[in-house]
C-alpha positions as CSV (number, residue, x, y, z in Angstrom):
1,M,83.8,216.5,-78.0
2,Y,85.0,213.8,-75.8
3,E,81.9,211.6,-77.2
4,E,83.3,212.2,-80.6
5,I,86.8,211.3,-79.5
6,A,85.4,207.9,-78.0
7,K,83.5,207.2,-81.2
8,N,86.6,207.6,-83.3
9,R,88.7,205.2,-81.0
10,T,85.8,202.6,-81.4
11,K,85.5,202.9,-85.1
12,T,89.5,202.3,-85.2
13,V,89.0,199.1,-83.1
14,F,86.2,197.8,-85.6
15,I,88.0,198.7,-88.5
16,I,91.2,196.8,-87.3
17,M,88.8,193.8,-86.5
18,G,87.3,193.7,-89.7
19,F,90.5,194.1,-91.7
20,I,92.0,191.1,-89.9
21,L,88.7,189.1,-90.6
22,F,88.9,190.1,-94.3
23,I,92.5,188.9,-94.6
24,A,91.9,185.6,-92.8
25,L,88.9,184.9,-95.3
26,V,91.1,185.7,-98.4
27,G,93.7,183.3,-97.0
28,F,91.2,180.6,-96.4
29,A,89.9,181.1,-99.9
30,L,93.3,181.0,-101.5
31,G,94.2,177.9,-99.7
32,Y,90.7,176.2,-100.6
33,Y,91.5,177.1,-104.1
34,I,94.9,175.5,-104.1
35,D,93.7,172.4,-102.5
36,Y,91.1,171.8,-105.5
37,R,93.5,173.2,-108.3
38,Y,96.7,171.0,-107.5
39,G,95.2,168.4,-105.1
40,I,98.5,168.3,-103.0
41,S,96.8,168.0,-99.7
42,G,93.7,169.0,-97.9
43,N,95.3,171.5,-95.4
44,Y,96.3,174.4,-97.5
45,S,93.0,176.4,-96.6
46,I,93.9,176.1,-92.8
47,V,97.7,176.9,-93.5
48,F,96.9,179.9,-95.6
49,M,94.3,181.2,-93.2
50,I,96.6,181.0,-90.4
51,L,99.4,182.7,-92.3
52,A,96.8,185.5,-93.5
53,L,95.8,185.9,-89.8
54,I,99.6,186.4,-88.8
55,I,100.2,188.8,-91.8
56,A,96.9,190.8,-90.8
57,I,97.8,191.1,-87.1
58,I,101.4,192.2,-88.1
59,M,99.9,194.8,-90.5
60,S,97.3,195.9,-87.9
61,F,100.1,196.7,-85.3
62,S,102.4,198.2,-88.0
63,S,99.5,200.5,-89.2
64,Y,99.0,201.8,-85.6
65,Y,102.5,202.5,-84.9
66,Y,104.1,203.3,-88.3
67,S,101.2,204.5,-90.6
68,D,102.1,208.3,-90.2
69,K,105.5,207.5,-91.3
70,I,104.2,205.5,-94.2
71,V,101.8,208.5,-95.1
72,L,104.6,211.1,-94.9
73,A,106.7,208.7,-97.2
74,L,104.0,208.4,-99.7
75,T,103.4,212.0,-100.1
76,R,107.2,212.9,-100.0
77,A,106.6,215.3,-97.2
78,R,109.7,216.5,-95.2
79,P,110.1,218.3,-91.9
80,I,110.8,222.1,-91.6
81,S,112.4,223.9,-88.7
82,R,111.7,227.0,-86.8
83,G,114.6,228.6,-88.5
84,E,113.6,227.7,-92.0
85,N,110.0,229.1,-91.7
86,P,109.3,231.0,-88.4
87,R,106.0,232.3,-89.8
88,I,104.3,228.8,-89.8
89,Y,106.1,227.6,-86.8
90,Y,104.9,230.4,-84.6
91,M,101.5,230.2,-85.9
92,V,101.2,226.4,-85.3
93,E,102.8,226.7,-81.8
94,G,100.1,229.5,-80.7
95,L,97.2,227.9,-82.3
96,S,98.2,224.7,-80.4
97,I,98.1,226.4,-77.1
98,A,94.8,227.7,-77.9
99,A,93.5,224.2,-78.9
100,G,95.0,222.6,-75.8
101,I,97.1,220.1,-77.5
102,P,100.8,219.6,-77.6
103,M,102.5,221.2,-80.7
104,P,102.7,218.8,-83.5
105,G,105.5,218.4,-86.1
106,I,105.5,220.5,-89.1
107,Y,106.0,219.1,-92.6
108,V,106.0,220.4,-96.1
109,I,105.4,218.8,-99.7
110,E,107.2,220.7,-102.5
111,D,104.2,221.0,-104.5
112,S,102.6,224.2,-106.0
113,G,99.0,223.0,-105.3
114,M,97.3,224.3,-102.2
115,N,96.3,221.6,-99.7
116,A,97.3,220.4,-96.1
117,F,96.6,217.4,-93.8
118,A,97.3,216.1,-90.4
119,T,98.3,212.6,-89.5
120,G,99.6,210.5,-86.4
121,R,98.2,208.2,-83.9
122,N,97.4,210.8,-81.0
123,P,98.1,214.4,-80.1
124,Q,101.5,213.5,-78.7
125,R,102.7,212.0,-81.8
126,S,101.2,213.9,-84.6
127,V,102.3,216.1,-87.5
128,V,100.7,218.7,-89.8
129,V,101.8,218.7,-93.4
130,F,101.3,221.8,-95.9
131,T,102.2,222.2,-99.5
132,R,104.5,224.7,-100.6
133,G,101.7,226.5,-102.7
134,L,99.6,226.7,-99.6
135,L,102.2,228.5,-97.6
136,D,103.1,230.8,-100.4
137,N,99.6,231.9,-101.4
138,L,97.6,232.3,-98.2
139,N,97.6,235.3,-96.0
140,D,98.1,235.1,-92.2
141,E,94.5,234.8,-91.2
142,E,93.7,232.1,-94.0
143,L,96.6,230.2,-93.0
144,K,95.4,230.2,-89.5
145,G,92.2,229.0,-90.4
146,V,93.7,225.9,-92.2
147,I,96.1,225.2,-89.3
148,S,93.2,225.4,-86.7
149,H,91.3,223.0,-89.1
150,E,94.1,220.3,-89.0
151,L,94.6,221.0,-85.1
152,S,91.0,220.1,-84.6
153,H,91.5,216.9,-86.6
154,I,94.4,215.9,-84.2
155,K,92.5,217.0,-80.9
156,N,89.3,214.8,-82.2
157,Y,91.6,211.8,-82.8
158,D,90.4,211.9,-86.6
159,I,94.0,211.4,-87.4
160,L,94.2,208.0,-86.0
161,L,91.4,206.6,-87.8
162,G,92.2,208.3,-91.1
163,T,95.8,207.3,-91.2
164,I,95.1,203.5,-90.4
165,I,92.7,203.6,-93.2
166,V,95.3,204.5,-95.6
167,V,97.2,201.3,-95.0
168,F,94.2,199.1,-95.0
169,V,92.9,200.9,-98.5
170,G,96.5,200.1,-99.8
171,M,96.3,196.5,-98.7
172,V,92.8,196.0,-100.3
173,S,94.3,197.1,-103.6
174,I,97.2,194.7,-103.3
175,I,95.4,191.7,-102.5
176,S,92.9,192.1,-105.2
177,N,95.7,192.5,-107.8
178,I,97.6,189.3,-106.4
179,I,94.2,187.4,-106.7
180,L,93.8,188.2,-110.2
181,R,97.4,187.7,-111.3
182,S,97.6,184.3,-109.5
183,F,94.6,183.2,-111.8
184,I,96.0,184.6,-115.1
185,F,99.6,183.3,-114.6
186,G,99.0,180.5,-112.2
187,G,99.6,177.4,-114.6
188,G,97.8,174.4,-115.8
189,R,94.8,172.6,-114.4
190,R,95.0,169.9,-111.7
191,R,94.9,166.4,-113.0
192,S,92.7,164.2,-110.8
193,S,89.6,162.7,-110.5
194,R,88.0,166.0,-109.4
195,S,89.5,168.1,-112.2
196,S,86.2,169.0,-113.5
197,G,85.2,170.4,-110.0
198,G,88.6,172.0,-109.8
199,G,88.0,173.6,-113.4
200,L,84.6,175.0,-112.3
201,L,86.1,176.3,-108.9
202,S,88.9,178.0,-110.9
203,V,86.2,179.9,-112.9
204,I,84.5,180.9,-109.9
205,F,87.4,182.3,-108.3
206,L,88.7,184.0,-111.5
207,V,85.3,185.8,-111.8
208,L,85.4,186.7,-108.0
209,G,89.0,188.0,-108.4
210,L,88.1,190.2,-111.5
211,V,85.1,191.5,-109.5
212,L,87.3,192.3,-106.5
213,L,89.8,193.9,-108.8
214,I,87.0,196.0,-110.6
215,L,85.3,197.1,-107.4
216,S,88.5,197.5,-105.4
217,P,88.4,201.4,-105.9
218,I,84.8,201.4,-104.6
219,I,85.7,199.3,-101.8
220,A,88.6,201.6,-100.9
221,T,86.3,204.7,-101.0
222,L,83.5,203.1,-98.9
223,I,86.5,202.2,-96.3
224,R,87.6,205.9,-96.5
225,L,84.1,207.0,-95.9
226,A,84.0,205.3,-92.6
227,I,85.6,208.2,-91.3
228,S,82.5,210.2,-92.5
229,R,82.4,213.6,-94.3
230,N,80.9,215.0,-91.3
231,R,84.2,214.9,-89.7
232,E,85.4,217.7,-92.1
233,F,82.4,219.9,-90.9
234,L,83.2,219.3,-87.3
235,A,86.7,220.1,-87.9
236,D,85.7,223.3,-89.8
237,S,83.5,224.5,-86.9
238,T,86.0,223.5,-84.0
239,G,88.9,225.2,-86.1
240,A,86.7,228.3,-86.3
241,L,86.4,228.3,-82.6
242,V,90.2,227.8,-82.1
243,S,91.1,230.6,-84.5
244,R,88.1,232.7,-83.4
245,Y,87.9,233.9,-87.2
246,P,85.7,231.7,-89.3
247,A,86.1,234.0,-92.3
248,G,89.9,233.0,-92.4
249,L,89.1,229.4,-93.1
250,A,86.2,230.3,-95.6
251,N,88.5,232.5,-97.6
252,A,91.1,229.9,-97.6
253,L,88.9,227.1,-98.7
254,R,87.8,229.3,-101.7
255,K,91.4,229.8,-102.9
256,I,92.3,226.2,-102.1
257,S,89.3,224.8,-104.0
258,R,90.7,226.4,-107.2
259,H,94.3,224.9,-107.0
260,S,94.0,221.9,-104.6
261,E,95.9,219.3,-106.8
262,V,98.7,217.4,-105.2
263,R,100.8,215.4,-107.5
264,T,101.8,212.9,-104.7
265,A,98.5,212.2,-103.6
266,S,96.8,208.8,-104.3
267,N,93.4,207.1,-103.7
268,A,94.7,205.8,-100.3
269,T,95.8,209.2,-98.9
270,A,93.0,211.6,-100.5
271,H,90.9,211.5,-97.6
272,L,93.4,212.9,-95.3
273,F,93.6,216.3,-97.1
274,I,91.6,219.3,-96.2
275,A,90.3,219.6,-100.0
276,N,90.2,217.0,-102.7
277,P,93.8,216.6,-103.9
278,F,92.8,215.5,-107.3
279,G,90.9,218.6,-108.2
280,G,89.2,219.0,-111.4
281,K,90.4,215.3,-112.4
282,A,87.8,214.0,-109.7
283,K,84.8,215.5,-111.5
284,A,83.0,212.6,-112.9
285,A,79.6,210.6,-112.8
286,F,78.7,210.0,-109.0
287,S,81.9,211.9,-108.0
288,N,79.7,213.6,-105.2
289,L,78.2,210.1,-103.9
290,F,81.7,208.8,-103.5
291,N,83.5,211.8,-102.6
292,T,85.2,211.6,-99.3
293,H,85.1,215.5,-99.0
294,P,81.7,217.3,-98.5
295,P,81.2,220.2,-101.1
296,T,83.5,223.0,-100.5
297,E,80.7,225.5,-101.4
298,E,78.6,224.1,-98.5
299,R,81.6,224.4,-96.0
300,I,82.1,227.8,-96.9
301,K,78.6,228.8,-96.4
302,R,78.4,227.2,-93.1
303,L,81.5,229.3,-92.0
304,E,80.1,232.3,-93.3
305,R,77.1,232.0,-91.2
306,M,79.3,231.6,-88.3
307,S,81.2,234.8,-89.1
308,L,78.0,236.7,-89.7
309,G,79.4,238.1,-93.0
310,V,82.7,239.7,-91.1
311,G,85.8,239.4,-93.1
312,V,84.2,237.1,-95.9
313,K,85.9,238.1,-99.2
């Protein structure tokens, strides 16, 4: 367990460093392009690289300290109190004690779909989020299974890695759109003795911008896959140990798989949920290859083996 926590922290550091390097290279490339397109000076590449580095560092620190708030805002989750829903409150409280972590905050998304996720940067500053459909349609044992799964993500520090990735995936998509729009609406050619070279460079950068825009969903998915689908299997197993009833989570997953759609989910936040929040809309060619969630059927089979068939519906 402690080895997995250490691995997640190491992955987080490498992802942040990679993000800073990526933004710096984009800034250098844009500055280099402006140098050749407009011929104003020969220092734009350095200036843009420095600005990009500053922005990347600010975004990295912001994603560490505020990414959980960004995720909650993106999914339109709101906090719920003990008085509003004592059933879920006492379940989370009891299972947090069993898992050996501080009790997280509890949030709800007013959506009829059935799903849940955890977010935050550490167990002391974490929250679990449930959809209204999940709370209304699962029985106590099934709900305890889902809660234990999410608490396992918190205990294993999966939440830090997954939440930071949300911000970085969004930045990749924004950058690709900015690059493309700058070429389409960027104005006329530079008039100088190097105009032919600038024109060729413009075409090269336009092609790169188009490629980046087209591939950005794949890039985003690959970044999300850095957290590994095996994290879901580990959280299932750890959660089953916390709740001491693997069949509860197995039965919950069976229900969730039929109604997992969440309207406020996006490509940036999809990997956080316990099940694919796009549901049937995600079934396309190569969907299994690029799916951030392992097949639900396989997860259920593993849990059923753990339960020895007891309590499985």
